[in-house]
C-alpha positions in Angstrom: 104.0 121.8 113.2 101.3 119.2 112.6 102.2 115.9 111.0 99.9 116.7 108.1 102.1 119.6 107.2 105.2 117.6 107.2 104.0 114.7 105.0 106.4 113.3 102.4 105.0 112.8 98.9 105.8 109.7 96.9 106.4 110.6 93.3 107.7 107.5 91.6 109.1 104.0 92.1 111.6 101.8 90.2 111.8 98.0 90.3 115.3 96.9 91.5 114.7 93.1 91.8 111.8 90.7 91.2 111.3 87.1 92.4 108.5 84.7 93.3 108.3 85.6 97.0 110.0 89.1 97.3 110.5 92.2 95.2 112.7 95.2 95.8 111.5 98.7 94.9 113.3 102.1 94.9 110.6 104.5 96.1 111.3 108.1 95.2 109.7 110.8 97.3 109.9 114.5 98.2 110.2 115.7 101.8 108.0 118.4 103.2 110.9 120.8 102.4 110.9 119.8 98.8 114.0 117.7 98.8 114.0 114.6 96.6 115.1 111.4 98.4 114.5 107.6 97.9 113.7 104.6 100.1 114.5 100.9 99.3 111.4 98.8 100.1 111.1 95.0 100.2 107.6 93.8 99.4 105.8 90.5 98.8 103.4 92.3 96.4 103.6 92.4 92.7 104.7 95.6 91.0 101.1 96.5 90.1 99.7 95.7 93.6 102.4 97.8 95.3 101.7 100.7 93.0 98.0 100.5 93.8 98.9 100.4 97.5 101.1 103.6 97.5 99.4 105.6 94.8 95.8 104.6 95.1 95.7 103.6 98.7 94.3 100.2 97.9 93.8 97.9 100.9 95.0 94.3 101.0 94.7 91.3 103.3 97.7 90.4 105.4 100.7 88.8 103.7 101.2 86.3 106.4 99.7 84.9 109.6 101.2 84.1 113.0 99.5 81.6 115.4 99.6 82.0 119.1 98.6 78.4 120.0 97.6 77.4 123.5 97.1 74.0 125.0 94.4 74.6 127.6 94.5 71.0 128.8 97.9 71.5 130.4 98.3 75.3 130.3 101.1 75.3 127.7 102.2 77.7 125.0 103.2 76.4 121.6 106.5 77.6 120.2 108.8 76.5 117.4 112.6 76.5 117.0 113.4 77.2 113.4 116.5 77.6 111.2 116.5 80.9 109.4 118.8 81.6 106.4 119.1 85.4 106.9 120.8 84.9 110.3 122.3 81.5 109.6 121.0 80.3 112.9 118.0 79.0 114.8 115.4 81.3 116.3 112.6 80.7 118.8 109.4 81.8 117.2 105.7 81.2 116.7 104.1 79.1 114.0 103.6 81.3 110.9 103.4 81.4 107.2 102.3 83.2 104.0 98.6 83.5 103.1 98.0 82.0 99.7 96.2 84.0 97.0 92.4 83.8 97.6 92.9 82.2 101.0 91.3 83.7 104.2 93.4 84.4 107.3 91.8 81.6 109.4 92.2 79.0 106.7 95.8 80.0 106.2 96.5 79.8 110.0 95.0 76.3 110.2 97.0 75.1 107.2 100.3 76.6 108.3 99.9 75.3 111.8 99.3 71.7 110.6 102.1 71.9 108.1 104.7 73.1 110.6 103.5 71.3 113.8 101.0 68.6 112.9 98.5 70.2 115.3 95.0 71.4 114.7 93.9 75.0 115.5 90.4 75.6 117.0 88.4 78.0 119.1 90.1 81.1 117.7 89.7 84.1 119.9 88.7 86.8 117.4 88.5 89.6 120.0 92.1 89.1 121.1 93.5 88.4 117.6 95.1 91.2 115.6 93.8 91.6 112.0 96.8 93.4 110.6 100.1 94.8 111.9 103.4 95.8 110.3 106.4 94.0 111.9 109.2 95.7 110.0 107.8 98.9 108.4 111.3 100.6 108.2 112.2 98.3 105.3 109.0 96.6 104.2 105.3 96.9 103.7 104.8 93.3 104.8 101.8 92.9 107.0 100.8 90.0 109.3 97.8 88.9 111.2 98.1 87.3 114.7 95.5 84.7 115.7 95.0 83.5 119.2 93.6 80.0 119.5 93.7 76.6 121.1 95.7 73.7 119.6 95.3 70.0 119.9 96.7 66.8 118.5 100.2 65.1 118.3 103.2 67.2 117.3 104.7 66.0 114.0 107.2 67.3 111.4 105.9 65.0 108.6 104.1 67.8 106.7 107.0 70.3 106.7 108.4 71.4 103.4 111.9 70.5 102.3 113.2 74.0 103.0 111.7 74.0 106.6 113.8 73.0 109.6 111.3 73.4 112.4 111.1 71.8 115.9 107.7 72.5 117.6 107.6 72.3 121.4 105.4 73.4 124.3 106.4 75.4 127.4 104.7 75.7 130.7 104.8 79.0 132.5 107.7 77.9 134.6 109.6 76.7 131.5 108.8 80.0 129.8 110.5 81.9 132.6 113.6 79.8 132.3 113.6 80.1 128.5 113.6 83.9 128.7 116.8 83.8 130.8 118.7 81.6 128.3 120.8 82.7 125.5 118.5 82.2 122.4 117.6 84.2 119.3 114.0 85.3 119.8 111.5 86.5 117.3 110.1 89.8 118.7 106.5 88.6 118.6 107.3 85.3 120.2 109.3 87.1 123.0 106.4 89.4 123.8 103.9 86.5 123.9 106.3 84.4 125.9 107.0 87.2 128.4 103.3 87.7 128.9 102.7 84.0 129.4 105.5 83.7 131.9 104.1 86.6 133.8 100.8 84.7 134.3 98.6 86.4 131.8 95.8 84.7 129.9 96.4 83.3 126.4 
């Protein structure tokens, strides 16, 4: 049977919880066999924007941006170690942040990188960058862009927000290999980039 013939149909949604940064929706749908079921969805969109997304197929810019920063002067990858409330622990990740309303992806990337690390982003590789991807589509419609670019400057935490607990650091390829063998929490995107970097691939 073709996938088109097995498509589920969304028929309604209910708002479970609303906040400034995250909303919860109960999405009610019918399966291709006609059975009614529901799915709990976490979204950064407003109620109206989410309705337009699922009922009118409106398109939106990414909710967030992730920066794959490379120091070409010393062949180093930029990472961050950040405390995350949902796991009550630190995780090794890539610099990232939400895209403000009316802000383009590149501007958001430069702003977030500077806020989290004190570094400047330049020479963005548009061909290698990913315009939009969905990192956790089983529970959320959140979308992110991944920008590959070079970074320069002095690492600093002076511009971090009160709620941010972030330690930026560089790794060489040899250090990346060692880091992968250590017992750390890794963000999936960071692990994949780190693995590729450790294997000698271009950033």
